[in-house]
C-alpha positions as MATLAB code, in Angstrom:
seq = 'MKNTTPAPSAQLLLAAAAFIVFGGCAAETMGQKGVAVSAVPEVSQAMLTAAGSQSQNWLHTNGDYSQLRYYPGGQITTGNVGKLRVKFVVQTEVVESMETSPLVVNGVMFLTTSYNHVYAIDAVTGKEFWHYKHKMGPITTFCCGPNNRGVAIEGDRLFMGTLDAKLVALDAKTGERLWEVQIADPEKGYSETMAPTVVEDKVLVGTNGGEYGIRGFVKAFAAADGKLLWTFYTIPEKGHEGVWAVNDATGRNMKRDIAAEKAQLA';
ca = [
      81.161   52.387   73.208;
      82.498   54.921   75.843;
      80.975   58.076   76.027;
      83.595   60.822   75.774;
      80.992   63.592   75.861;
      81.912   66.348   78.305;
      79.447   66.614   81.408;
      76.902   69.383   81.181;
      78.602   71.780   83.153;
      81.513   71.764   81.104;
      79.538   72.057   77.992;
      77.732   74.983   79.092;
      80.631   76.899   80.158;
      82.817   76.207   77.115;
      80.187   76.147   74.358;
      77.774   79.062   75.506;
      80.720   81.336   76.345;
      82.527   80.880   73.171;
      79.758   80.667   70.321;
      77.750   83.559   70.313;
      77.014   85.682   67.388;
      75.869   89.304   66.962;
      72.313   90.597   65.287;
      70.824   94.441   65.164;
      71.335   96.848   67.794;
      68.900   99.127   70.308;
      68.921  101.162   73.503;
      65.981  101.289   75.344;
      65.531  100.784   79.073;
      64.557   98.224   81.719;
      64.038   94.285   80.942;
      62.456   93.025   77.890;
      60.970   89.575   77.198;
      60.470   89.321   81.085;
      60.620   85.764   82.067;
      61.398   85.077   85.790;
      64.234   82.938   86.439;
      63.381   80.627   89.567;
      66.672   78.928   89.312;
      68.963   81.729   90.605;
      69.760   81.527   94.294;
      71.065   84.311   96.351;
      74.729   84.478   96.135;
      76.391   84.840   99.515;
      79.827   86.538  100.252;
      80.871   82.963  101.512;
      80.037   81.969   97.779;
      82.009   84.749   96.385;
      84.945   84.130   98.541;
      85.041   80.174   97.843;
      84.296   80.883   94.188;
      87.615   79.874   92.701;
      87.270   76.315   94.006;
      83.571   75.755   92.903;
      82.935   74.215   89.409;
      79.628   74.572   89.305;
      79.288   78.072   89.126;
      81.425   81.211   87.593;
      80.700   84.004   89.988;
      83.232   86.613   89.061;
      83.849   87.613   85.436;
      87.741   86.546   86.115;
      86.637   83.365   88.318;
      87.573   84.843   91.780;
      88.960   87.664   93.564;
      92.504   86.698   92.587;
      91.331   87.411   88.935;
      93.339   84.303   87.262;
      90.464   83.261   85.110;
      91.247   79.632   86.114;
      88.268   77.032   86.218;
      88.685   74.211   88.750;
      86.419   71.724   87.081;
      87.701   68.360   85.682;
      85.176   67.388   82.923;
      87.372   68.918   80.170;
      90.832   67.186   79.650;
      93.624   66.876   77.254;
      91.963   63.720   75.977;
      88.408   65.082   75.229;
      88.725   68.736   74.653;
      89.276   68.038   70.723;
      85.526   66.379   70.852;
      83.780   69.493   72.161;
      81.137   70.670   69.875;
      78.882   73.792   69.548;
      75.850   73.348   72.266;
      73.941   76.034   70.971;
      74.325   79.561   69.505;
      72.443   82.659   70.904;
      71.546   85.753   68.617;
      72.102   88.951   70.401;
      70.626   92.475   68.977;
      74.075   94.263   69.362;
      76.200   94.277   66.019;
      79.429   95.113   67.646;
      82.229   92.989   68.927;
      82.311   91.258   72.596;
      84.694   91.827   75.297;
      83.057   90.148   78.067;
      82.987   87.222   80.500;
      79.721   85.679   81.523;
      78.714   84.683   85.015;
      76.969   81.269   85.471;
      74.907   80.914   88.605;
      73.207   77.684   89.095;
      72.694   76.974   85.253;
      71.698   80.478   84.343;
      74.184   82.759   82.408;
      74.506   86.460   82.822;
      75.901   87.907   79.624;
      76.647   91.528   78.689;
      77.255   93.047   75.014;
      78.436   96.231   73.964;
      76.052   99.246   74.574;
      75.086   97.868   77.862;
      72.570   95.100   77.248;
      72.258   92.246   79.724;
      70.901   88.707   78.855;
      69.792   85.932   81.468;
      70.252   82.512   79.540;
      69.604   79.167   80.245;
      73.136   78.008   80.168;
      72.245   74.427   79.076;
      69.787   75.341   76.024;
      70.575   78.864   75.145;
      66.763   79.944   75.902;
      66.660   83.529   76.674;
      64.842   84.574   80.314;
      65.076   88.201   80.019;
      66.981   90.857   78.121;
      67.875   94.423   79.774;
      68.722   97.475   77.419;
      70.029  100.171   79.287;
      68.701  103.676   78.228;
      71.997  105.447   77.365;
      72.277  109.374   78.453;
      72.765  112.033   76.049;
      76.514  112.105   76.784;
      79.052  109.419   76.417;
      82.694  109.828   75.982;
      84.581  106.549   75.257;
      87.693  106.094   73.435;
      87.948  102.318   72.203;
      84.608  100.971   71.422;
      81.172  100.290   73.041;
      82.543   97.389   75.189;
      81.572   95.892   78.540;
      83.388   93.397   80.442;
      80.463   92.007   82.394;
      78.582   92.130   85.601;
      79.028   91.449   89.152;
      76.494   89.592   91.464;
      75.921   89.607   95.145;
      72.588   88.255   96.805;
      69.777   88.494   93.854;
      71.270   91.556   92.263;
      73.479   92.140   89.384;
      75.614   95.305   88.980;
      76.772   96.928   85.632;
      78.871   99.894   84.871;
      77.712  101.800   81.655;
      79.239  103.878   78.816;
      77.488  106.964   80.447;
      79.428  106.590   83.698;
      76.557  105.114   85.674;
      76.085  102.200   88.019;
      73.141  100.192   87.451;
      71.616   97.280   89.789;
      69.323   94.830   88.252;
      67.039   92.008   89.711;
      68.794   88.731   88.752;
      65.682   86.913   88.546;
      63.739   89.552   86.181;
      66.377   92.034   84.730;
      64.165   94.682   86.430;
      66.315   97.887   87.180;
      66.227   98.350   90.881;
      68.545  101.394   91.045;
      70.934  103.437   88.920;
      73.426  106.268   90.402;
      76.093  108.506   88.361;
      79.477  107.492   88.865;
      81.067  110.402   87.073;
      80.640  113.090   84.605;
      80.601  111.743   81.051;
      81.070  115.119   79.668;
      84.315  115.379   81.433;
      85.742  112.171   79.579;
      84.619  109.524   82.165;
      82.936  106.144   81.114;
      82.572  102.397   82.432;
      83.477   99.437   80.605;
      84.852   97.159   83.329;
      83.028   94.782   85.404;
      82.538   95.908   89.010;
      83.399   93.889   92.024;
      81.483   93.005   95.107;
      82.789   92.599   98.379;
      80.681   92.539  101.670;
      77.943   94.578  100.138;
      80.173   97.177   98.592;
      80.153   97.619   94.920;
      83.525   98.466   93.804;
      84.304  100.256   90.555;
      87.109  102.024   88.799;
      86.774  104.133   85.932;
      87.881  104.883   82.265;
      88.924  108.176   80.655;
      92.675  108.474   80.982;
      92.843  109.243   77.408;
      90.769  112.387   78.274;
      92.992  113.489   81.169;
      90.469  112.473   84.064;
      91.358  112.143   87.493;
      91.261  108.130   88.300;
      89.626  106.689   91.191;
      88.028  103.657   92.654;
      84.651  104.236   94.531;
      82.468  102.073   96.810;
      78.580  101.738   96.578;
      76.120  100.251   98.826;
      74.724   97.246   97.099;
      71.380   97.693   98.677;
      70.604  101.154   97.378;
      73.528  102.623   95.476;
      74.727  105.200   97.959;
      78.432  106.348   97.783;
      80.528  104.947  100.558;
      83.957  106.277   99.781;
      86.174  107.445   96.935;
      89.962  106.793   96.468;
      91.749  108.858   94.173;
      94.541  107.303   92.269;
      95.946  110.987   91.278;
      96.428  113.525   94.163;
      94.681  116.712   94.085;
      96.330  120.046   92.545;
      98.827  121.352   95.355;
      99.345  117.973   97.047;
     103.250  117.588   97.490;
     103.076  113.906   98.525;
     104.707  111.956  101.380;
     108.381  111.167  102.105;
     107.596  107.776  102.787;
     110.069  105.551  104.851;
     108.507  102.376  104.175;
     107.352  100.603  100.804;
     103.564   99.532  100.237;
     104.318   96.110  102.201;
     105.878   97.696  105.210;
     109.794   97.184  104.172;
     112.070  100.030  105.222;
     113.401  101.560  101.998;
     116.772  102.710  103.889;
     116.074  106.248  102.188;
     118.256  109.393  103.053;
     115.193  111.773  103.111;
     117.441  114.780  104.007;
     119.845  114.039  101.244;
     116.944  113.643   98.816;
     115.115  117.044   99.619;
     118.658  118.819   99.399;
     119.011  117.596   95.928;
     115.442  119.018   94.940;
     116.002  122.007   96.688;
];
């Protein structure tokens, strides 16, 4: 009889990502159940750039920099998708919904849960290597549940935004916290649920909090030590009157009669 079971890589991506259930909750610090993961290679910028064409790994929460969530593997087809079965079930400690996309690096899955827990799991067997629990600060302000969308990876480091508006770097092999920086003030309504994006040693992260009238931004932090490199605000500062642009963002001339527009507003 012909074997119609999907190849292991297809099994691990579909079964492990889709069949995860939830158990009790806590929020402590550092990695727990620390078993070092020797299988995790250093993820280079070249690997991150080419991620959209590499079926053996899933290096971005949305697949690649284009954010299309397209998986280029050929093991799962219209002919065998109906034959997929649960490979394993992982019981996490957090009794909340999941709104996350795991990463898979050389057979190791990095999975986040609500309240900023991170798990390193064998993507073939479901065995847990380590478990990190973020120690939440005294103030958190989030509108729509304690969710987390996932981690980013570069080199041998994972990066996660937290509900108390921090950016945390973890050792991908051990789950040890390497550094932690404050992104913004949670008392003013800032929080983080999005997965960061890493580009050329810079960790890029936006913010939550629009429901509380915060000033939106994108910030870049150094992957090595968490140093703030730059901030781009999506809302201008008070008193800024804007720019009378001649061209649009793509460089095309908008053929505006700026003098007439100013006269209308006078």
